MDTraj code that builds the backbone (N, CA, C; nanometers):
import mdtraj as md
import numpy as np

residues = "MET ASN ARG PRO ARG PHE SER ILE ILE ASN ALA SER PHE LEU PHE LEU VAL VAL SER PHE ILE SER ILE THR VAL LEU GLY LEU ILE HIS TYR CYS THR ASN GLU ASN ARG THR LYS ILE PRO THR PHE GLU THR LEU GLU THR PHE LYS TYR VAL LEU PRO LEU PHE GLN LYS VAL ASP SER ILE PRO LEU GLU PHE LYS GLU GLY GLN GLU THR ILE LYS VAL TYR LYS ALA TYR ASP GLN TYR LYS LYS CYS VAL GLY ALA ILE VAL CYS SER THR SER HIS ASN GLY TYR VAL GLY GLU ILE ASP VAL LEU ILE GLY PHE ASP ALA LYS GLY GLU ILE LEU ASN TYR ARG VAL LEU ARG HIS LYS GLU THR ILE GLY LEU GLY ALA ARG ILE VAL ASN TRP PHE LYS SER LYS GLU GLY GLY HIS ASN ILE ILE GLY VAL LYS VAL ASN GLU THR ASN LEU SER LEU ILE GLU ASP GLY GLY GLU ILE GLN ALA VAL THR GLY ALA THR VAL SER ALA ARG ALA PHE LEU PHE ALA VAL ARG ASN ALA TYR LEU VAL LEU LEU LYS LYS THR ASP VAL PHE GLY ASP SER GLY LEU ILE ASP GLU SER ASN SER SER PRO GLU PRO THR SER GLU SER ASP SER LEU LYS VAL SER THR LEU LYS GLY GLY PRO ASN GLU".split()
xyz = np.array([
    [10.7099, -4.7976, -1.4115],
    [10.6105, -4.8780, -1.4822],
    [10.4980, -4.7823, -1.5281],
    [10.4615, -4.8045, -1.6531],
    [10.3610, -4.7172, -1.7115],
    [10.2213, -4.7863, -1.6907],
    [10.1353, -4.7059, -1.6392],
    [10.0009, -4.7541, -1.6200],
    [9.9128, -4.7299, -1.7424],
    [9.8209, -4.8277, -1.7727],
    [9.7332, -4.8002, -1.8978],
    [9.6435, -4.6860, -1.8715],
    [9.6215, -4.6056, -1.9788],
    [9.5308, -4.4906, -1.9634],
    [9.3895, -4.5296, -1.9773],
    [9.3142, -4.4892, -1.8873],
    [9.1635, -4.5371, -1.8974],
    [9.0892, -4.3992, -1.9233],
    [9.0779, -4.3629, -2.0432],
    [9.0212, -4.2307, -2.0719],
    [8.8589, -4.2332, -2.0652],
    [8.8053, -4.1127, -2.0664],
    [8.6650, -4.0988, -2.0651],
    [8.6001, -4.1784, -2.1842],
    [8.6776, -4.1681, -2.2994],
    [8.6258, -4.2284, -2.4176],
    [8.6176, -4.3774, -2.4021],
    [8.7146, -4.4454, -2.3432],
    [8.7209, -4.5873, -2.3113],
    [8.6035, -4.6203, -2.2172],
    [8.5851, -4.5387, -2.1130],
    [8.4794, -4.5624, -2.0201],
    [8.3388, -4.5600, -2.0836],
    [8.3209, -4.4573, -2.1721],
    [8.1906, -4.4423, -2.2370],
    [8.1681, -4.5605, -2.3274],
    [8.2703, -4.5971, -2.4001],
    [8.2577, -4.7134, -2.4951],
    [8.2173, -4.8429, -2.4200],
    [8.2824, -4.8617, -2.3008],
    [8.2467, -4.9790, -2.2284],
    [8.1063, -4.9793, -2.1730],
    [8.0650, -4.8604, -2.1346],
    [7.9290, -4.8385, -2.0822],
    [7.8298, -4.8618, -2.1949],
    [7.8509, -4.8248, -2.3072],
    [7.7571, -4.8545, -2.4252],
    [7.7600, -4.9974, -2.4589],
    [7.8668, -5.0670, -2.4511],
    [7.8689, -5.2084, -2.4888],
    [7.7865, -5.2862, -2.3807],
    [7.8112, -5.2514, -2.2527],
    [7.7355, -5.3244, -2.1448],
    [7.5864, -5.2925, -2.1476],
    [7.5508, -5.1702, -2.1815],
    [7.4048, -5.1386, -2.1973],
    [7.3473, -5.2044, -2.3122],
    [7.4134, -5.2164, -2.4238],
    [7.3593, -5.2768, -2.5315],
    [7.3391, -5.4342, -2.5150],
    [7.4342, -5.4894, -2.4421],
    [7.4074, -5.6365, -2.4120],
    [7.2986, -5.6567, -2.3275],
    [7.2807, -5.5656, -2.2210],
    [7.1767, -5.5820, -2.1216],
    [7.0361, -5.5637, -2.1892],
    [7.0291, -5.4625, -2.2710],
    [6.9096, -5.4360, -2.3390],
    [6.8669, -5.5486, -2.4296],
    [6.9649, -5.6072, -2.5047],
    [6.9444, -5.7184, -2.5944],
    [6.9012, -5.8418, -2.5190],
    [6.9515, -5.8653, -2.4054],
    [6.9248, -5.9869, -2.3222],
    [6.7769, -5.9658, -2.2683],
    [6.7438, -5.8470, -2.2160],
    [6.6121, -5.8214, -2.1648],
    [6.5030, -5.8306, -2.2663],
    [6.5387, -5.7772, -2.3911],
    [6.4426, -5.7875, -2.5067],
    [6.4097, -5.9268, -2.5488],
    [6.5200, -6.0148, -2.5480],
    [6.4952, -6.1574, -2.5779],
    [6.4120, -6.2269, -2.4793],
    [6.4355, -6.1956, -2.3510],
    [6.3591, -6.2555, -2.2474],
    [6.2085, -6.2158, -2.2524],
    [6.1752, -6.0874, -2.2834],
    [6.0504, -6.0357, -2.3012],
    [5.9750, -6.1019, -2.4145],
    [6.0534, -6.1141, -2.5230],
    [5.9896, -6.1785, -2.6489],
    [5.9575, -6.3204, -2.6237],
    [6.0407, -6.3945, -2.5561],
    [6.0227, -6.5348, -2.5328],
    [5.9098, -6.5638, -2.4282],
    [5.8820, -6.4780, -2.3432],
    [5.7925, -6.4986, -2.2339],
    [5.6601, -6.4309, -2.2623],
    [5.6515, -6.3238, -2.3451],
    [5.5361, -6.2361, -2.3586],
    [5.4118, -6.3175, -2.4056],
    [5.4383, -6.3998, -2.5160],
    [5.3305, -6.4779, -2.5669],
    [5.2638, -6.5648, -2.4642],
    [5.3383, -6.6280, -2.3847],
    [5.2717, -6.7151, -2.2723],
    [5.2059, -6.6367, -2.1770],
    [5.2578, -6.5265, -2.1384],
    [5.1935, -6.4350, -2.0333],
    [5.0561, -6.3879, -2.0864],
    [5.0582, -6.3531, -2.2165],
    [4.9362, -6.2870, -2.2659],
    [4.8146, -6.3987, -2.2798],
    [4.8540, -6.5237, -2.2765],
    [4.7508, -6.6367, -2.2901],
    [4.6901, -6.6657, -2.1562],
    [4.7530, -6.6123, -2.0456],
    [4.7006, -6.6496, -1.9194],
    [4.6078, -6.5410, -1.8598],
    [4.4867, -6.5622, -1.8477],
    [4.3981, -6.4574, -1.7894],
    [4.4451, -6.4103, -1.6542],
    [4.4469, -6.2748, -1.6338],
    [4.4906, -6.2240, -1.5029],
    [4.3681, -6.2340, -1.4118],
    [4.4007, -6.2141, -1.2917],
    [4.2928, -6.2157, -1.1778],
    [4.1816, -6.1127, -1.2129],
    [4.2332, -5.9957, -1.2605],
    [4.1269, -5.8918, -1.2997],
    [4.0386, -5.9344, -1.4066],
    [4.0969, -6.0065, -1.5084],
    [4.0193, -6.0559, -1.6244],
    [3.9178, -6.1533, -1.5801],
    [3.9636, -6.2501, -1.4872],
    [3.8701, -6.3537, -1.4423],
    [3.7581, -6.2933, -1.3599],
    [3.7903, -6.1863, -1.2940],
    [3.6883, -6.1190, -1.2103],
    [3.5767, -6.0667, -1.3023],
    [3.6279, -6.0000, -1.4085],
    [3.5374, -5.9454, -1.5095],
    [3.4535, -6.0595, -1.5769],
    [3.5103, -6.1676, -1.6102],
    [3.4508, -6.2886, -1.6621],
    [3.3336, -6.3219, -1.5731],
    [3.3680, -6.3331, -1.4340],
    [3.2587, -6.3777, -1.3422],
    [3.1501, -6.2763, -1.3332],
    [3.1732, -6.1531, -1.3568],
    [3.0717, -6.0399, -1.3585],
    [2.9664, -6.0761, -1.4689],
    [3.0144, -6.1177, -1.5790],
    [2.9230, -6.1374, -1.7056],
    [2.8624, -6.2763, -1.7051],
    [2.9403, -6.3678, -1.6425],
    [2.9049, -6.5207, -1.6501],
    [2.9311, -6.5757, -1.5101],
    [2.8480, -6.5618, -1.4138],
    [2.8759, -6.6163, -1.2780],
    [2.8692, -6.7597, -1.2556],
    [2.8384, -6.8436, -1.3629],
    [2.8155, -6.9829, -1.3481],
    [2.9312, -7.0684, -1.3576],
    [3.0522, -7.0215, -1.4119],
    [3.1577, -7.1115, -1.4458],
    [3.2534, -7.1338, -1.3310],
    [3.3203, -7.2586, -1.3376],
    [3.4313, -7.2890, -1.2484],
    [3.5629, -7.2767, -1.3141],
    [3.5579, -7.3059, -1.4437],
    [3.6796, -7.2971, -1.5249],
    [3.6530, -7.2296, -1.6564],
    [3.7514, -7.1701, -1.7203],
    [3.7250, -7.1010, -1.8419],
    [3.8524, -7.1120, -1.9321],
    [3.8319, -7.1204, -2.0647],
    [3.9503, -7.1362, -2.1604],
    [4.0451, -7.0260, -2.1388],
    [4.1700, -7.0624, -2.1262],
    [4.2791, -6.9656, -2.1216],
    [4.2998, -6.8945, -2.2570],
    [4.2878, -6.9682, -2.3698],
    [4.3076, -6.9187, -2.5004],
    [4.1807, -6.9061, -2.5747],
    [4.1378, -6.7895, -2.6182],
    [4.0056, -6.7799, -2.6789],
    [4.0038, -6.8300, -2.8184],
    [3.8809, -6.8630, -2.8669],
    [3.8718, -6.8872, -3.0149],
    [3.8442, -6.7566, -3.0782],
    [3.9221, -6.7199, -3.1881],
    [3.9138, -6.5946, -3.2351],
    [3.8589, -6.6028, -3.3811],
    [3.7609, -6.5063, -3.4110],
    [3.6903, -6.5066, -3.5416],
    [3.6946, -6.3578, -3.5952],
    [3.6967, -6.3452, -3.7320],
    [3.6861, -6.2241, -3.7939],
    [3.5526, -6.2172, -3.8615],
    [3.4811, -6.1106, -3.8402],
    [3.3428, -6.0852, -3.9003],
    [3.3554, -5.9531, -3.9705],
    [3.3992, -5.9501, -4.0932],
    [3.4241, -5.8219, -4.1583],
    [3.5373, -5.7505, -4.0850],
    [3.5058, -5.6219, -4.0405],
    [3.6046, -5.5506, -3.9661],
    [3.6126, -5.5915, -3.8269],
    [3.5153, -5.6569, -3.7764],
    [3.5052, -5.6902, -3.6277],
    [3.5810, -5.8177, -3.5928],
    [3.6470, -5.8159, -3.4775],
    [3.7118, -5.9307, -3.4282],
    [3.6344, -5.9736, -3.3068],
    [3.6041, -6.1073, -3.2923],
    [3.5209, -6.1623, -3.1832],
    [3.6063, -6.2736, -3.1177],
    [3.6223, -6.2577, -2.9895],
    [3.6887, -6.3671, -2.9130],
    [3.5994, -6.4363, -2.8224],
    [3.6055, -6.5741, -2.8258],
    [3.5116, -6.6595, -2.7492],
    [3.5883, -6.7436, -2.6393],
    [3.5505, -6.7268, -2.5120],
    [3.6056, -6.8049, -2.4054],
    [3.4902, -6.9011, -2.3580],
    [3.5102, -7.0254, -2.3927],
    [3.4156, -7.1245, -2.3440],
    [3.4338, -7.1461, -2.1858],
    [3.3184, -7.1541, -2.1157],
    [3.3241, -7.1748, -1.9750],
    [3.2633, -7.3104, -1.9342],
    [3.3075, -7.3527, -1.8203],
    [3.2725, -7.4909, -1.7726],
    [3.2290, -7.4917, -1.6220],
    [3.1445, -7.5854, -1.5855],
    [3.1127, -7.6129, -1.4515],
    [3.2036, -7.7046, -1.3796],
    [3.1752, -7.7346, -1.2430],
    [3.2586, -7.8244, -1.1727],
    [3.2658, -7.9637, -1.2352],
    [3.1771, -7.9980, -1.3207],
    [3.1798, -8.1305, -1.3830],
    [3.2436, -8.1321, -1.5181],
    [3.3016, -8.0192, -1.5452],
    [3.3854, -7.9951, -1.6713],
    [3.2931, -7.9903, -1.7923],
    [3.1669, -7.9560, -1.7757],
    [3.0685, -7.9390, -1.8875],
    [3.0511, -7.7991, -1.9192],
    [3.0419, -7.7614, -2.0584],
    [3.0280, -7.6326, -2.0932],
    [2.8903, -7.5747, -2.0511],
    [2.9054, -7.4568, -1.9810],
    [2.7802, -7.3867, -1.9273],
    [2.7469, -7.2542, -2.0031],
    [2.8369, -7.2284, -2.1027],
    [2.8117, -7.1046, -2.1728],
    [2.9456, -7.0519, -2.2295],
    [2.9502, -6.9286, -2.2561],
    [3.0754, -6.8670, -2.3103],
    [3.0665, -6.7158, -2.2687],
    [3.1931, -6.6646, -2.2633],
    [3.2197, -6.5261, -2.2546],
    [3.2709, -6.4700, -2.3762],
    [3.2107, -6.3729, -2.4393],
    [3.2426, -6.3291, -2.5734],
    [3.2859, -6.1823, -2.5743],
    [3.4015, -6.1479, -2.6234],
    [3.4490, -6.0044, -2.6369],
    [3.4167, -5.9720, -2.7805],
    [3.3260, -5.8875, -2.8031],
    [3.2785, -5.8468, -2.9416],
    [3.3034, -5.6894, -2.9598],
    [3.3473, -5.6566, -3.0766],
    [3.3759, -5.5205, -3.1163],
    [3.2839, -5.4715, -3.2287],
    [3.2458, -5.3438, -3.2145],
    [3.1702, -5.2827, -3.3215],
    [3.2572, -5.1496, -3.3626],
    [3.2769, -5.1345, -3.4843],
    [3.3396, -5.0181, -3.5338],
    [3.2357, -4.9040, -3.5760],
    [3.1217, -4.9241, -3.5350],
    [3.0192, -4.8255, -3.5866],
    [2.9561, -4.7389, -3.4751],
    [3.0393, -4.7191, -3.3716],
    [2.9989, -4.6207, -3.2727],
    [2.9988, -4.4856, -3.3281],
    [2.9331, -4.3835, -3.2586],
    [2.9254, -4.2514, -3.3011],
    [3.0649, -4.1815, -3.3127],
    [3.1459, -4.2255, -3.2227],
    [3.2882, -4.1759, -3.2113],
    [3.3813, -4.2730, -3.2667],
    [3.3718, -4.4049, -3.2219],
    [3.4653, -4.4917, -3.2709],
    [3.4260, -4.6391, -3.2303],
    [3.5275, -4.7208, -3.1926],
    [3.4995, -4.8593, -3.1632],
    [3.4342, -4.8701, -3.0282],
    [3.3523, -4.9765, -3.0114],
    [3.2947, -5.0165, -2.8877],
    [3.3241, -5.1631, -2.8609],
    [3.3891, -5.1852, -2.7447],
    [3.4160, -5.3298, -2.7097],
    [3.3262, -5.3688, -2.5985],
    [3.2573, -5.4841, -2.6186],
    [3.1626, -5.5367, -2.5250],
    [3.1946, -5.6806, -2.4847],
    [3.1934, -5.7044, -2.3600],
    [3.2014, -5.8400, -2.3105],
    [3.0662, -5.8875, -2.2630],
    [3.0254, -6.0100, -2.3300],
    [2.8966, -6.0530, -2.2970],
    [2.8931, -6.1987, -2.2466],
    [2.8223, -6.2262, -2.1446],
    [2.8117, -6.3680, -2.0905],
    [2.6803, -6.4283, -2.1475],
    [2.6970, -6.5405, -2.2170],
    [2.5785, -6.6172, -2.2633],
    [2.5880, -6.7549, -2.1907],
    [2.4667, -6.8035, -2.1478],
    [2.4622, -6.9351, -2.0998],
    [2.4452, -7.0394, -2.2169],
    [2.4336, -7.1567, -2.1898],
    [2.4417, -7.2653, -2.2980],
    [2.3018, -7.2714, -2.3745],
    [2.1977, -7.1895, -2.3244],
    [2.0790, -7.1910, -2.3965],
    [2.0602, -7.0610, -2.4780],
    [2.1638, -6.9759, -2.4782],
    [2.1621, -6.8509, -2.5555],
    [2.1014, -6.7378, -2.4839],
    [2.0939, -6.7430, -2.3510],
    [2.0370, -6.6261, -2.2746],
    [2.1570, -6.5383, -2.2325],
    [2.1320, -6.4071, -2.2462],
    [2.2424, -6.3081, -2.2025],
    [2.2244, -6.2968, -2.0524],
    [2.3438, -6.3256, -1.9778],
    [2.3409, -6.3192, -1.8406],
    [2.3829, -6.1892, -1.7879],
    [2.4737, -6.1191, -1.8610],
    [2.5199, -5.9855, -1.8266],
    [2.6143, -5.9311, -1.9318],
    [2.6440, -5.8100, -1.9214],
    [2.7423, -5.7547, -2.0169],
    [2.8214, -5.6505, -1.9460],
    [2.9392, -5.6226, -2.0076],
    [3.0128, -5.5052, -1.9533],
    [3.0878, -5.4368, -2.0841],
    [3.0694, -5.3108, -2.0913],
    [3.1286, -5.2358, -2.1912],
    [3.2816, -5.2063, -2.1495],
    [3.3718, -5.2753, -2.2270],
    [3.5103, -5.2622, -2.1832],
    [3.5738, -5.1303, -2.2386],
    [3.5336, -5.0787, -2.3494],
    [3.6064, -4.9635, -2.3992],
    [3.5029, -4.8955, -2.5037],
    [3.5062, -4.7617, -2.4929],
    [3.4257, -4.6877, -2.5955],
    [3.4730, -4.5387, -2.5802],
    [3.4341, -4.4588, -2.6858],
    [3.4732, -4.3171, -2.6893],
    [3.3487, -4.2361, -2.7126],
    [3.2296, -4.2924, -2.6766],
    [3.1086, -4.2206, -2.6944],
    [3.0879, -4.1006, -2.6039],
    [3.0004, -4.0153, -2.6487],
    [2.9809, -3.8881, -2.5814],
    [2.9337, -3.9030, -2.4368],
    [2.9935, -3.8360, -2.3476],
    [2.9455, -3.8416, -2.2084],
    [2.8058, -3.7892, -2.1907],
    [2.7174, -3.8585, -2.1287],
    [2.5776, -3.8240, -2.1065],
    [2.4902, -3.8571, -2.2241],
    [2.5488, -3.9101, -2.3343],
    [2.4684, -3.9503, -2.4475],
    [2.4991, -4.0962, -2.4773],
    [2.5924, -4.1097, -2.5813],
    [2.6341, -4.2483, -2.6184],
    [2.6888, -4.3255, -2.5062],
    [2.7602, -4.2596, -2.4078],
    [2.8221, -4.3284, -2.3022],
    [2.7261, -4.3993, -2.2106],
    [2.5990, -4.3735, -2.2198],
    [2.4984, -4.4395, -2.1393],
    [2.4789, -4.5824, -2.1821],
    [2.5362, -4.6304, -2.2931],
    [2.5241, -4.7668, -2.3202],
    [2.5830, -4.8646, -2.2121],
    [2.6663, -4.7962, -2.1322],
    [2.7398, -4.8825, -2.0322],
    [2.6255, -4.9476, -1.9399],
    [2.5221, -4.8750, -1.9080],
    [2.4168, -4.9273, -1.8203],
    [2.2833, -4.9342, -1.8751],
    [2.2624, -4.8696, -1.9884],
    [2.1291, -4.8428, -2.0417],
    [2.0469, -4.9815, -2.0708],
    [2.1219, -5.0811, -2.1219],
    [2.0602, -5.2018, -2.1569],
    [2.0445, -5.3046, -2.0449],
    [2.0707, -5.2529, -1.9253],
    [2.0545, -5.3378, -1.8027],
    [1.9304, -5.2873, -1.7241],
    [1.8777, -5.1751, -1.7605],
    [1.7618, -5.1277, -1.6883],
    [1.6403, -5.1993, -1.7218],
    [1.5561, -5.2242, -1.6226],
    [1.4349, -5.3108, -1.6322],
    [1.3190, -5.2138, -1.6694],
    [1.3401, -5.0934, -1.6980],
    [1.2375, -5.0008, -1.7313],
    [1.2583, -4.9442, -1.8686],
    [1.1485, -4.9251, -1.9395],
    [1.1622, -4.8564, -2.0723],
    [1.1879, -4.9363, -2.1891],
    [1.1797, -5.0671, -2.1743],
    [1.1880, -5.1656, -2.2912],
    [1.3381, -5.1715, -2.3521],
    [1.4327, -5.1499, -2.2767],
    [1.5758, -5.1650, -2.3282],
    [1.6615, -5.2612, -2.2641],
    [1.6073, -5.3387, -2.1756],
    [1.6776, -5.4278, -2.0963],
    [1.7045, -5.5577, -2.1847],
    [1.8349, -5.6037, -2.1852],
    [1.8699, -5.7243, -2.2596],
    [1.9182, -5.8426, -2.1650],
    [1.9244, -5.8067, -2.0377],
    [1.9742, -5.9148, -1.9455],
    [1.8565, -6.0127, -1.9168],
    [1.8912, -6.1405, -1.9375],
    [1.7898, -6.2437, -1.9236],
    [1.7210, -6.2772, -2.0557],
    [1.7479, -6.2078, -2.1639],
    [1.6813, -6.2271, -2.2902],
    [1.7522, -6.3396, -2.3620],
    [1.6684, -6.4295, -2.4199],
    [1.7189, -6.5361, -2.5119],
    [1.7267, -6.4729, -2.6458],
    [1.8431, -6.4715, -2.6999],
    [1.8570, -6.4027, -2.8253],
    [1.7791, -6.4657, -2.9451],
    [1.7697, -6.5970, -2.9405],
    [1.6903, -6.6661, -3.0501],
    [1.5384, -6.6366, -3.0489],
    [1.5006, -6.5789, -2.9375],
    [1.3519, -6.5499, -2.9168],
    [1.3278, -6.3932, -2.9250],
    [1.4210, -6.3210, -2.9389],
    [1.4104, -6.1722, -2.9403],
    [1.4865, -6.1082, -3.0498],
    [1.4256, -6.0046, -3.1136],
    [1.4967, -5.9339, -3.2193],
    [1.5705, -5.8237, -3.1444],
    [1.6974, -5.8501, -3.1379],
    [1.7884, -5.7441, -3.0633],
    [1.8328, -5.6358, -3.1667],
    [1.7334, -5.5685, -3.2282],
    [1.7579, -5.4514, -3.2994],
    [1.6697, -5.3373, -3.2368],
    [1.7020, -5.2188, -3.2754],
    [1.6297, -5.1101, -3.2255],
    [1.4883, -5.1049, -3.2803],
    [1.3925, -5.0512, -3.2095],
    [1.2511, -5.0433, -3.2487],
    [1.2354, -4.9739, -3.3871],
    [1.3185, -4.8758, -3.4057],
    [1.3166, -4.7976, -3.5277],
    [1.3787, -4.8695, -3.6470],
    [1.4377, -4.9868, -3.6200],
    [1.4949, -5.0710, -3.7186],
    [1.4161, -5.1998, -3.7370],
    [1.2935, -5.1942, -3.6655],
    [1.2031, -5.3207, -3.6697],
    [1.2291, -5.4205, -3.5699],
    [1.3101, -5.3852, -3.4668],
    [1.3408, -5.4724, -3.3600],
    [1.2547, -5.4447, -3.2363],
    [1.3075, -5.4904, -3.1197],
    [1.2289, -5.4782, -2.9961],
    [1.3023, -5.4079, -2.8866],
    [1.4150, -5.3426, -2.9164],
    [1.4825, -5.2705, -2.8182],
    [1.4774, -5.1118, -2.8266],
    [1.4537, -5.0549, -2.7107],
    [1.4479, -4.9036, -2.7190],
    [1.5849, -4.8431, -2.7194],
    [1.6061, -4.7487, -2.8094],
    [1.7356, -4.6994, -2.8187],
    [1.7717, -4.5946, -2.7023],
    [1.8967, -4.5733, -2.6802],
    [1.9458, -4.4833, -2.5860],
    [1.8853, -4.3424, -2.6327],
    [1.8205, -4.2758, -2.5386],
    [1.7627, -4.1374, -2.5731],
    [1.8751, -4.0392, -2.6188],
    [1.8632, -3.9981, -2.7408],
    [1.9516, -3.9037, -2.7983],
    [2.0863, -3.9689, -2.8508],
    [2.0920, -4.1015, -2.8440],
    [2.2152, -4.1664, -2.8991],
    [2.1808, -4.2949, -2.9720],
    [2.1035, -4.2871, -3.0716],
    [2.0656, -4.3962, -3.1594],
    [2.1861, -4.4650, -3.2214],
    [2.2749, -4.3946, -3.2675],
    [2.3962, -4.4528, -3.3346],
    [2.4679, -4.5435, -3.2408],
    [2.4892, -4.4924, -3.1209],
    [2.5675, -4.5664, -3.0198],
    [2.5004, -4.6946, -2.9826],
    [2.3577, -4.6854, -2.9683],
    [2.2888, -4.7953, -2.9222],
    [2.2748, -4.8990, -3.0285],
    [2.2763, -4.8548, -3.1518],
    [2.2720, -4.9514, -3.2666],
    [2.4025, -5.0199, -3.2810],
    [2.5174, -4.9506, -3.2529],
    [2.6441, -5.0145, -3.2662],
    [2.6638, -5.1225, -3.1541],
    [2.6155, -5.0956, -3.0338],
    [2.6301, -5.1765, -2.9204],
    [2.5513, -5.3133, -2.9580],
    [2.4239, -5.2910, -3.0009],
    [2.3398, -5.4135, -3.0331],
    [2.4012, -5.4921, -3.1462],
    [2.4668, -5.4310, -3.2405],
    [2.5368, -5.5033, -3.3454],
    [2.6364, -5.5847, -3.2879],
    [2.7125, -5.5420, -3.1903],
    [2.8127, -5.6193, -3.1334],
    [2.7683, -5.7362, -3.0611],
    [2.6499, -5.7215, -2.9900],
    [2.5828, -5.8299, -2.9206],
    [2.5368, -5.9343, -3.0101],
    [2.4646, -5.8885, -3.1185],
    [2.4166, -5.9959, -3.2142],
    [2.5303, -6.0658, -3.2834],
    [2.6376, -5.9927, -3.3191],
    [2.7505, -6.0618, -3.3685],
    [2.8087, -6.1741, -3.2827],
    [2.8204, -6.1380, -3.1615],
    [2.8643, -6.2329, -3.0579],
    [2.7809, -6.3572, -3.0596],
    [2.6509, -6.3401, -3.0525],
    [2.5529, -6.4613, -3.0540],
    [2.5741, -6.5366, -3.1835],
    [2.5680, -6.4739, -3.2966],
    [2.5806, -6.5438, -3.4224],
    [2.7112, -6.6231, -3.4421],
    [2.8179, -6.5727, -3.3866],
    [2.9426, -6.6538, -3.3924],
    [2.9298, -6.7755, -3.2995],
    [2.8745, -6.7610, -3.1845],
    [2.8569, -6.8761, -3.0924],
    [2.7639, -6.9795, -3.1710],
    [2.6634, -6.9312, -3.2289],
    [2.5607, -7.0181, -3.2870],
    [2.6211, -7.0949, -3.4109],
    [2.6977, -7.0220, -3.4873],
    [2.7299, -7.0864, -3.6274],
    [2.8734, -7.1436, -3.6249],
    [2.9582, -7.0868, -3.5325],
    [3.0948, -7.1348, -3.5400],
    [3.1535, -7.2038, -3.4131],
    [3.0683, -7.2265, -3.3187],
    [3.1084, -7.2995, -3.2011],
    [3.0016, -7.4038, -3.1654],
    [3.0273, -7.4793, -3.0657],
    [2.9347, -7.5910, -3.0218],
    [2.8783, -7.5512, -2.8774],
    [2.8872, -7.4178, -2.8445],
    [2.8588, -7.3720, -2.7037],
    [2.6987, -7.4040, -2.6698],
    [2.6173, -7.3854, -2.7826],
    [2.4670, -7.4110, -2.7553],
    [2.4309, -7.5537, -2.7788],
    [2.5333, -7.6468, -2.8006],
    [2.4984, -7.7803, -2.8117],
    [2.6137, -7.8759, -2.7745],
    [2.6897, -7.8115, -2.6829],
    [2.8195, -7.8844, -2.6410],
    [2.7881, -7.9815, -2.5139],
    [2.8178, -8.1053, -2.5356],
    [2.8001, -8.2005, -2.4280],
    [2.9419, -8.2529, -2.3947],
    [3.0380, -8.2094, -2.4570],
    [3.1753, -8.2586, -2.4348],
    [3.2320, -8.2098, -2.3121],
    [3.3494, -8.2637, -2.2662],
    [3.4135, -8.2211, -2.1504],
    [3.5158, -8.1154, -2.1821],
    [3.5714, -8.0527, -2.0809],
    [3.6675, -7.9449, -2.0801],
    [3.8040, -7.9931, -2.1414],
    [3.8661, -7.9100, -2.2118],
    [4.0029, -7.9369, -2.2504],
    [4.0870, -7.8735, -2.1453],
    [4.1492, -7.9686, -2.0675],
    [4.2285, -7.9281, -1.9391],
    [4.3455, -7.8400, -1.9864],
    [4.4009, -7.8629, -2.1009],
    [4.5204, -7.7822, -2.1445],
    [4.4884, -7.6377, -2.1819],
    [4.3587, -7.6058, -2.1893],
    [4.3304, -7.4709, -2.2216],
    [4.2215, -7.4124, -2.1315],
    [4.2403, -7.4277, -2.0029],
    [4.1531, -7.3692, -1.9053],
    [4.2146, -7.3124, -1.7886],
    [4.1496, -7.2275, -1.7298],
    [4.1960, -7.1566, -1.6068],
    [4.0772, -7.1598, -1.4994],
    [4.1137, -7.1787, -1.3755],
    [4.0006, -7.1857, -1.2702],
    [3.9462, -7.0522, -1.2512],
    [3.8400, -7.0440, -1.1819],
    [3.7796, -6.9122, -1.1427],
    [3.8667, -6.8592, -1.0320],
    [3.8824, -6.7315, -1.0162],
    [3.9547, -6.6635, -0.9049],
    [3.8907, -6.6984, -0.7707],
    [3.9792, -6.7267, -0.6681],
    [3.9311, -6.7580, -0.5382],
    [3.9275, -6.6291, -0.4531],
    [4.0345, -6.6154, -0.3661],
    [4.0300, -6.4966, -0.2838],
    [4.0672, -6.3792, -0.3659],
    [4.1607, -6.3929, -0.3989],
    [4.1944, -6.2795, -0.4795],
    [4.0742, -6.2893, -0.5890],
    [2.0352, -6.6100, -3.6192],
    [1.9955, -6.6258, -3.7577],
    [2.0501, -6.5141, -3.8359],
    [2.1137, -6.4942, -3.9396],
    [2.1698, -6.3822, -4.0036],
    [2.0585, -6.2677, -3.9945],
    [1.9356, -6.2955, -3.9831],
    [1.8409, -6.1935, -3.9659],
    [1.8616, -6.1059, -3.8422],
    [1.9227, -6.1632, -3.7520],
    [1.9586, -6.0827, -3.6399],
    [2.0714, -5.9780, -3.6605],
    [2.1547, -6.0161, -3.7558],
    [2.2662, -5.9289, -3.7838],
    [2.2246, -5.8299, -3.9032],
    [2.1260, -5.7535, -3.8683],
    [2.0659, -5.6642, -3.9743],
    [2.1634, -5.5586, -4.0074],
    [2.1710, -5.5189, -4.1388],
    [2.2682, -5.4239, -4.1837],
    [2.1918, -5.2849, -4.1703],
    [2.1581, -5.2480, -4.0575],
    [2.0952, -5.1154, -4.0296],
    [2.1748, -5.0231, -3.9560],
    [2.3148, -5.0225, -3.9855],
    [2.3950, -4.9301, -3.9142],
    [2.3977, -4.7947, -3.9775],
    [2.2811, -4.7389, -3.9777],
    [2.2695, -4.6045, -4.0507],
    [2.3254, -4.4920, -3.9626],
    [2.3749, -4.4021, -4.0335],
    [2.4222, -4.2744, -3.9616],
    [2.3032, -4.1877, -3.9391],
    [2.3336, -4.0821, -3.8778],
    [2.2342, -3.9824, -3.8511],
    [2.2841, -3.8589, -3.7852],
    [2.2093, -3.7560, -3.7740],
    [2.2500, -3.6249, -3.7258],
    [2.2725, -3.6270, -3.5758],
    [2.2072, -3.7233, -3.5106],
    [2.2237, -3.7418, -3.3679],
    [2.3049, -3.8542, -3.3407],
    [2.3741, -3.8606, -3.2216],
    [2.4427, -3.9824, -3.1780],
    [2.3482, -4.0882, -3.1491],
])
top = md.Topology()
chain = top.add_chain()
for i, resn in enumerate(residues, 1):
    res = top.add_residue(resn, chain, resSeq=i)
    for name in ("N", "CA", "C"):
        top.add_atom(name, md.element.get_by_symbol(name[0]), res)
traj = md.Trajectory(xyz[None], top)
């Protein structure tokens, strides 16, 4: 009786076929599930949300997204235990940093007060522009923006006619940061109902908090300069 020959070529061909089928199936599964996964805030994301806006009990899973020129702004409305909007968490980007983009997460309450912020990403110079991470939280020197009501304060640098002191030696970085903050506020003011929302939460677009686990503000003063 002659046995069929199972050559190395046959084995290699079979291996390639099985690998191709496996990769195709895994790719389809990833494609079909990735969109839903990216819409669900992770625990780490919710923890960061709580850092900038500690008032909320639930927050939108899917942000409202707006384009302001080159900048993209994402708004997550937040709600209390009675399902009433208490403010918003805004991810705002500025492309005018000294080195590149600056992404800032800002928490606003329903009256337009800045509760906190966190710089999510930047490439500014260590020891200079990178100081924007904490500079605008300091209660000394006239550069604190925490607790400020944006409609009552000119959130531009003093040298631009505003009220905020620039980061020492890093004017461009500070200007770009404040640009992102102003843009975030203006989007909330003009394109959402966060500052006048009395409606209830949309249950289909919310996630619980983690448990155990005026155009004048948007001044076009993004001037360059020899120093950061």
